[in-house]
N, C-alpha and C positions, 0 to 999 in steps of 0.2 A: 760384510764383504765376502766372507768365506761361504756363506749360504748362497750368495749370488753365483759364485763359481760352481758350486755343487748343482745348482739349479740349471745353469747353462750346460754343464757337463751331462747331466741327466737328459736334458732336452735333445742334445746332440745324439746321444744313444737312442733315444726314442725315434728320432727322425731316421736314423740309419736302419732301425729294425722294423719300420712300419710295414714292409713287405712280408715280414715273417709272421706266420700264424701258428698258434699253439693247437695241438690236436684236441678235439672235443667230441663229445657224443651228445645226442639228444635225449634228455631224460624223459620220463613219463610226462604226458601233458597234465597241466594243472587243472583239477576239477574245482572251479571256482565256487561251486555250491557247497563244498565240504572243506573249506579252508580251516586249518587248525594252526593256532599260533602259540608259541612259547614265549612268555615274558620272563625277563631275568629277575624281576623283583616279586614274583608270585610263587607261593609254595604249591599252589594247585595248578596242575597242567591240564589241558583239555585233551590229552591223549594218554594212554597207558602203555601202548607198545606200537612201534611202527618200524618198518624196514626200509633201507635205502640201498639201491643198487650201487655197487662199486665196480671199478675195473682195475685190472693189474697193469702196471706199465712194464716196459722192457727191463727196468731196473728192479722189479719186484715190489714196488710200492703201490699202495691202494689209493685210488683217487675217487672223489665223489663230485658231482656237479653242484656248484653253488651259485646263487644269484646275489649280487651286491647292490643294495639300494634299489631293488626291484627294477634294475635296468640291464646290467651287464652280467652275463653268465660265464663261469670259468670252471675248468676242471681243477680241483684242489686236492693236494696230498693230505690224506687223513693221517695226521702225525701226532700220536699220543705222547711223543717225547718233546713236543713243543707246547709251551705254556700259553702262548697267545695266538695271534693270527698275523700272517705276513702276506703282503702283496708286493708286486714289483712296480716300478715306475710306469711300466706299460699299462698295467691294470688301473693304476691311479689316474693316468691321463685319459683312459677310456671313460672313467667315472666323471672326470672334469668336463670332457666333451659332451657327455650326457647331461651335464648341469646338476649332478647329484653329489658332487664333492667340490667344496670351495675352501678358500683360506679360512673361513669362519669355522670349519670343521677341524682345524689344527689344534692339537692338544699340547704339542711341544715335541721334545725328543726323549729318547730312551736308550739306555745302554743295554745290550743283550749279549749273552754267551751263545756262540753258535757251535755246531757239532765239532768243529776243529779245535775248539778251546779258545778261540780268539774272541775278544770283546769288540763289538761293533756298536756304533751309534746311528740310529735311524730316526727319521721324522715319524711322529705318531698322529694319526687322524682318527676321527670318529666316523665309523660306518653306521648308518642308522638302521639298516636292516640286512642281515645275512640269512638267506633262506635256502632250504633244500626241499625237493619234492620226493615223497616216499613212493614205494612201489604201487600204491593204490592211487597215485595222482594227487595226494593231499600235500599242501604246502605247509612247512614248519619253519618258523622264523625266530630269530634271536635279535634283540634290538640293542642299540647303543654299544657297539663293540669297538674297543680301541684296536687300531690296526697299524702295525709297523710297515713303513714303505721303504723298500730297499732300492737303491739307485740302479741296480743291475736289471735292465729291462727284460732279460731272459730268465729271471728267477721264477721258480714255481710258486704258486699260491699255496700257503700252508694253513690248514685248519687244525688248530691246536686245542688244548684243553679248555680254553675260555669258551669255545663253541661246543665241543663235545660234552662238557659237564652241564651246560645249560640245556642241551637237547635230551640228555639221558636223565630221567628222574631218579633212577636207581642204579642202572648199569647199562652197558652195551656189550654186544657179543658179535664177533666176526664169524659169519657162517661162510666158510670157504667153499663148501659144496655148492651152495646156491648163489654165491657171490653177492651177498647182501650183508649190511651191518644192521643189527637189530638193536634199537634203542628201547629201553624199558624204563 
């Protein structure tokens, strides 16, 4: 019963915010002839080093453009202080409408510590593919990512260490002069 109220509450917020759009930018076009993919259960990656453009927000955080389940693209905060990945109910509903997120993708719920020190509980779903496009137009993907969904439809997408660590074989560097994140 409690989940039903949460779902109805979330849907009401979604309906009220349908006219709101988040700012986004167009990343480099994907060169489908040179797709590179990262698998999370392989120690051998098909890349050695690549760079991804980022942009600074008014609040001084860095965002990169990500694509979820090869359908919806969003600007996501590159958050090294976040262990997982987080999307709002608005992004989740976008994936549901595209047919790439269903109830079968539900993993359950998870309690998390947020920056304020508060403990929150969110529903967790499996996103089958999270991809980014590098500065050369090459697509890099991470598969089977557990994603927490917050009921706040205006929450930012967060890319945390679960994605960052899978993309970076050895390390990553933020090049502020060229506004790129270099994954090695």
